[in-house]
C-alpha positions in Angstrom: 0.0 0.0 0.0 1.5 3.4 -1.0 2.1 6.1 1.5 -0.2 9.1 1.6 1.8 12.1 0.6 1.2 15.9 0.5 3.4 17.7 -2.0 4.1 21.3 -1.1 5.3 23.8 -3.7 6.0 27.5 -3.1 5.4 29.8 -6.2 6.1 33.4 -7.0 5.8 34.6 -10.6 6.4 31.2 -12.1 4.3 31.5 -15.2 7.2 30.4 -17.4 7.8 27.3 -15.4 4.6 26.1 -13.8 3.1 24.1 -16.7 6.3 22.0 -17.0 6.1 21.1 -13.3 2.3 20.3 -13.5 2.8 18.1 -16.6 5.6 16.2 -14.9 3.4 15.6 -11.8 0.7 14.0 -13.9 3.3 11.5 -15.2 4.3 10.4 -11.7 4.2 6.6 -11.1 2.9 7.6 -7.6 1.0 10.8 -7.8 0.7 12.9 -4.6 -2.5 12.4 -2.6 -2.6 16.2 -2.1 -0.9 19.0 -4.0 -0.5 22.3 -2.2 0.6 25.5 -3.9 1.6 28.4 -1.6 1.5 31.6 -3.7 3.7 34.3 -2.2 1.9 37.1 -4.1 2.4 36.4 -7.8 1.7 39.3 -10.1 1.8 37.3 -13.3 -0.7 34.5 -14.3 0.9 31.7 -12.2 -2.3 31.1 -10.2 -4.5 31.2 -13.3 -2.3 28.6 -15.1 -2.5 26.3 -12.1 -6.3 26.6 -11.9 -6.7 25.9 -15.7 -4.3 22.9 -15.8 -5.7 19.4 -16.1 -3.9 18.5 -12.9 -6.8 20.1 -11.0 -9.2 17.5 -12.4 -7.0 14.5 -11.6 -5.4 15.4 -8.3 -6.5 17.1 -5.1 -5.1 20.6 -5.5 -5.1 23.4 -3.0 -4.0 27.0 -3.5 -3.1 29.0 -0.5 -2.3 32.7 -0.7 0.7 33.9 1.4 1.4 37.4 0.0 4.5 39.1 1.2 5.8 36.0 3.0 9.3 34.7 2.4 10.1 31.2 1.2 10.6 29.8 4.7 7.3 31.2 5.9 5.5 29.9 2.8 6.9 26.4 3.1 6.1 26.2 6.8 2.6 27.3 6.1 2.2 24.7 3.4 3.5 21.9 5.6 1.4 23.0 8.5 -1.7 23.0 6.2 -1.0 19.6 4.8 -3.5 16.8 5.5 -1.0 14.0 5.5 2.0 13.3 7.8 4.4 12.7 4.9 5.5 15.9 3.0 7.3 16.1 -0.3 8.8 19.3 -1.5 10.0 20.6 -4.8 10.1 24.0 -6.7 8.2 25.3 -9.7 11.4 25.5 -11.8 11.9 21.7 -11.5 10.8 18.8 -13.7 10.5 15.6 -11.5 11.3 12.4 -13.3 8.3 9.9 -13.5 9.5 7.8 -10.6 10.7 10.7 -8.5 8.0 10.8 -5.8 7.7 7.0 -5.6 11.4 6.7 -5.0 11.6 9.7 -2.7 8.9 8.6 -0.2 9.6 4.8 -0.2 12.2 4.9 2.6 9.6 6.6 4.8 7.7 3.3 5.1 10.3 2.7 7.8 8.9 4.8 10.7 12.4 5.4 12.1 13.1 7.5 9.0 12.2 11.2 9.2 13.7 12.6 6.0 14.7 11.5 2.6 17.2 13.5 0.5 16.5 13.3 -3.2 18.9 14.7 -5.9 18.7 17.0 -8.9 20.3 17.2 -12.3 20.9 20.6 -13.7 19.6 20.8 -17.3 22.4 21.9 -19.6 20.6 22.5 -22.9 22.4 25.8 -23.6 26.0 27.0 -23.6 25.2 29.3 -20.6 23.7 26.4 -18.7 26.7 24.2 -19.2 29.1 27.0 -18.1 27.1 27.9 -15.0 26.1 24.5 -13.8 29.2 23.8 -11.7 28.7 27.0 -9.8 25.1 26.5 -8.9 24.8 22.9 -7.6 26.4 19.6 -6.8 27.5 17.9 -10.0 26.9 14.1 -10.2 30.6 13.2 -9.9 30.9 15.3 -6.8 28.0 13.7 -5.0 29.0 12.3 -1.6 26.1 10.8 0.4 28.1 11.3 3.6 28.3 15.1 3.3 25.3 15.8 1.0 22.7 18.3 2.3 19.5 18.2 0.2 17.9 21.1 -1.4 14.1 21.6 -1.0 13.7 21.0 -4.7 13.9 17.3 -3.9 13.1 16.4 -0.3 10.6 14.3 1.7 10.0 14.7 5.4 7.6 13.7 8.1 5.7 16.4 10.0 7.4 15.2 13.1 10.8 15.5 11.5 10.0 19.0 10.3 9.1 20.0 13.8 12.1 18.3 15.4 14.4 20.1 13.0 12.9 23.4 14.0 11.0 24.1 10.8 12.3 26.3 8.1 14.0 29.4 9.6 11.6 32.2 9.0 14.1 34.9 9.4 15.8 33.7 6.2 14.7 34.0 2.6 18.0 32.6 1.2 20.0 29.6 2.5 16.9 28.6 4.4 16.8 25.1 3.0 20.4 24.5 3.6 20.0 25.4 7.3 16.9 23.3 7.6 18.6 20.3 5.8 21.6 20.6 8.2 19.2 20.4 11.2 17.4 17.5 9.6 20.7 15.6 9.1 21.7 16.2 12.7 18.6 14.2 13.8 20.3 11.1 12.4 17.2 9.8 10.7 17.8 10.9 7.1 18.1 8.5 4.1 19.9 9.6 1.0 18.0 8.6 -2.2 20.1 9.8 -5.2 17.7 8.1 -7.7 14.8 10.4 -6.8 15.7 13.0 -9.3 14.3 16.3 -10.5 15.6 18.2 -13.5 16.4 21.8 -12.7 17.2 24.7 -15.0 18.2 27.5 -12.6 19.1 30.4 -14.9 18.2 31.7 -18.3 20.6 34.7 -18.5 23.9 36.0 -17.1 21.9 38.5 -15.0 19.8 35.6 -13.5 23.1 33.8 -12.7 24.6 36.9 -11.0 21.4 37.5 -8.9 21.3 33.8 -7.8 24.9 33.8 -6.7 24.4 37.1 -5.0 21.4 35.8 -3.1 23.3 32.6 -2.1 26.1 34.7 -0.6 23.6 37.0 1.2 21.9 34.0 2.7 25.2 32.4 3.7 26.1 35.5 5.7 22.7 36.0 7.1 22.5 32.4 8.3 26.0 32.4 9.6 26.7 29.2 7.6 30.5 28.9 8.2 31.4 26.2 5.5 30.3 28.8 2.9 31.5 31.9 4.8 35.0 30.4 4.7 34.7 30.1 0.9 33.5 33.8 0.8 36.5 34.9 2.8 38.8 32.9 0.5 37.4 34.9 -2.4 38.3 38.2 -0.8 41.8 37.0 0.1 42.3 35.8 -3.5 41.7 39.3 -4.8 44.0 40.9 -2.2 46.7 38.6 -3.6 45.8 39.7 -7.2 46.3 43.4 -6.2 49.8 42.5 -4.8 50.7 40.2 -7.7 48.7 41.4 -10.8 49.9 38.7 -13.2 48.2 36.1 -11.1 44.9 37.6 -12.1 45.6 36.7 -15.7 46.5 33.2 -14.8 43.3 33.0 -12.7 41.2 33.2 -16.0 42.5 29.8 -16.9 41.6 28.2 -13.6 37.8 27.7 -14.3 38.7 26.2 -17.7 41.0 23.6 -16.1 38.6 22.9 -13.2 35.2 22.7 -15.1 36.0 21.8 -18.7 34.9 18.1 -18.1 31.3 19.2 -17.6 31.0 20.9 -21.0 29.3 19.2 -24.0 29.8 22.2 -26.2 33.4 23.4 -26.3 32.3 26.9 -27.0 31.3 27.1 -23.4 35.0 27.1 -22.5 35.2 30.7 -23.6 32.4 31.6 -21.1 34.0 30.0 -18.1 36.4 32.9 -17.2 33.5 35.4 -17.5 31.3 33.1 -15.3 34.1 32.9 -12.7 34.5 36.7 -12.5 30.8 37.2 -12.4 30.6 34.7 -9.6 33.2 36.6 -7.6 31.5 40.0 -8.1 28.2 38.5 -7.1 29.8 37.0 -3.9 31.2 40.5 -3.0 27.9 42.2 -3.5 25.8 39.5 -1.7 28.2 39.1 1.2 28.1 42.8 1.9 24.3 42.8 1.8 24.3 39.9 4.2 26.8 41.6 6.5 24.6 44.8 6.5 21.6 42.6 7.5 23.5 41.0 10.4 24.9 44.4 11.6 21.4 46.0 11.5 20.0 43.1 13.6 22.6 43.8 16.2 22.5 47.6 16.4 
């Protein structure tokens, strides 16, 4: 007998992506028993697209308005509102593979398990996507189940596990799922399920990429997540060295090519890698300063 599952998805202006997710959910080998969308105040036609989609005739769909709430608040509201004790989570920009939900929730048939960490594959259909993918997520060859912290684009939890982990931190709009996942893993009842895969296309332009990296850095500082803060500090130190020894900056342009060329299907993406690296660094500077400003304002 399959487990009863509530799938919670937060949305905000996802008109370009929502139909893809809904189509993918109709193809699931184990459809969710309840599908909850938390709309954080969309100003496009996201809500209308959901209401008009055939998924509403085939699944139990609920739309909850949560205007002006951040992602943590919206996710917590969706989980709290769910009818079932098993909660699956994904994002509107994802395309779950047909067996995603079935594989994701199966370990929860063991009542000792409180969380299941699924995985994601970044779609690399464009040169930009190939060049930016290593900067935005865990590549398959870097996946380590011992250290992996799941994103909320592919995660299943029990309500009791959600509460035991302290829920999503509502003071954070970025890095919130990383902090929540770390707390979940500390409970010691998490199963890693790398075959529960969603496809994810995170950015469509260089500006999108810059903003995403900037937001990640802001969230890392706001959350005080030291593994990433150390990397941010390293970026600052790197540029101090460049000021002292300028020719190293020229050599630095070749570093991303050496490091990431194995992920490129189109060799033209090689020429983008130095630009992507510098864009990443500039976004880290901007985002970390914003995060630091937030932390200082909360102290003063």
